[in-house]
C-alpha positions as CSV (number, residue, x, y, z in Angstrom):
1,M,0.0,0.0,0.0
2,V,1.3,3.4,-1.0
3,P,1.0,6.1,1.8
4,H,-1.0,9.2,0.9
5,C,1.4,12.1,0.6
6,G,-1.2,14.8,-0.1
7,T,-1.8,16.9,-3.2
8,A,0.7,19.6,-4.2
9,A,-1.5,22.2,-2.7
10,E,-1.7,20.3,0.6
11,M,2.1,19.9,0.7
12,R,3.0,23.5,-0.3
13,R,3.0,25.9,2.6
14,G,3.5,29.5,1.6
15,R,5.7,31.8,3.5
16,V,3.8,35.0,4.1
17,L,5.1,38.3,5.6
18,V,2.5,40.7,7.1
19,A,3.8,44.2,7.8
20,D,1.3,46.4,9.6
21,D,1.6,48.9,12.5
22,T,-1.8,47.9,13.9
23,E,-1.5,44.9,16.2
24,S,-5.0,43.7,15.7
25,I,-4.5,43.5,12.0
26,R,-1.3,41.5,12.4
27,V,-3.0,39.1,14.8
28,L,-6.0,38.7,12.4
29,F,-3.9,38.0,9.3
30,K,-1.6,35.6,11.3
31,K,-4.7,33.7,12.6
32,L,-6.4,33.4,9.2
33,L,-3.3,32.6,7.1
34,S,-1.9,30.1,9.7
35,A,-5.3,28.3,9.8
36,D,-4.9,27.9,6.0
37,G,-1.5,26.2,6.6
38,H,0.8,29.1,5.7
39,D,4.0,30.0,7.6
40,V,3.3,33.6,8.7
41,T,5.7,36.2,10.0
42,V,4.4,39.5,11.3
43,V,6.3,42.8,11.8
44,P,5.2,46.2,13.0
45,D,6.9,48.5,10.5
46,G,8.6,48.9,7.2
47,A,12.1,48.7,8.4
48,S,11.4,45.4,10.1
49,A,9.7,44.2,6.9
50,I,13.0,44.8,5.0
51,E,14.9,42.8,7.6
52,A,12.3,40.0,7.5
53,V,12.5,39.7,3.7
54,A,16.2,39.2,3.8
55,E,15.9,36.5,6.6
56,Q,12.6,34.8,5.6
57,Q,12.5,35.2,1.8
58,P,8.6,35.1,1.8
59,D,6.5,34.1,-1.1
60,V,4.0,36.9,-0.4
61,I,4.2,40.2,1.4
62,L,1.2,42.0,2.7
63,L,2.1,45.7,3.4
64,D,0.2,48.5,5.1
65,V,0.8,51.7,3.1
66,T,1.2,54.0,6.2
67,M,3.6,52.6,8.7
68,P,6.4,54.2,10.9
69,R,10.1,54.1,9.9
70,L,9.3,53.1,6.2
71,S,6.0,53.2,4.5
72,G,4.7,50.2,2.6
73,L,5.4,52.1,-0.7
74,E,9.1,52.7,0.4
75,V,9.4,49.0,1.2
76,C,8.2,48.1,-2.3
77,E,10.7,50.5,-3.9
78,R,13.5,48.8,-2.0
């Protein structure tokens, strides 16, 4: 008998970075995305997002536009 290894979608866990200065938003996205099986990293500002990108190499980045230190737009430019 061959063990069930799951479909490609079941096996693929995306790495998601959420950058938002509002804690409740970070908590909500982490809860929702983690429940879907994704590895989620949350950070409170743009500068931390830049650092997390270098360390985590996420598949997807969700950025708030208005954040302290660096805005979401400045993070995109970099």
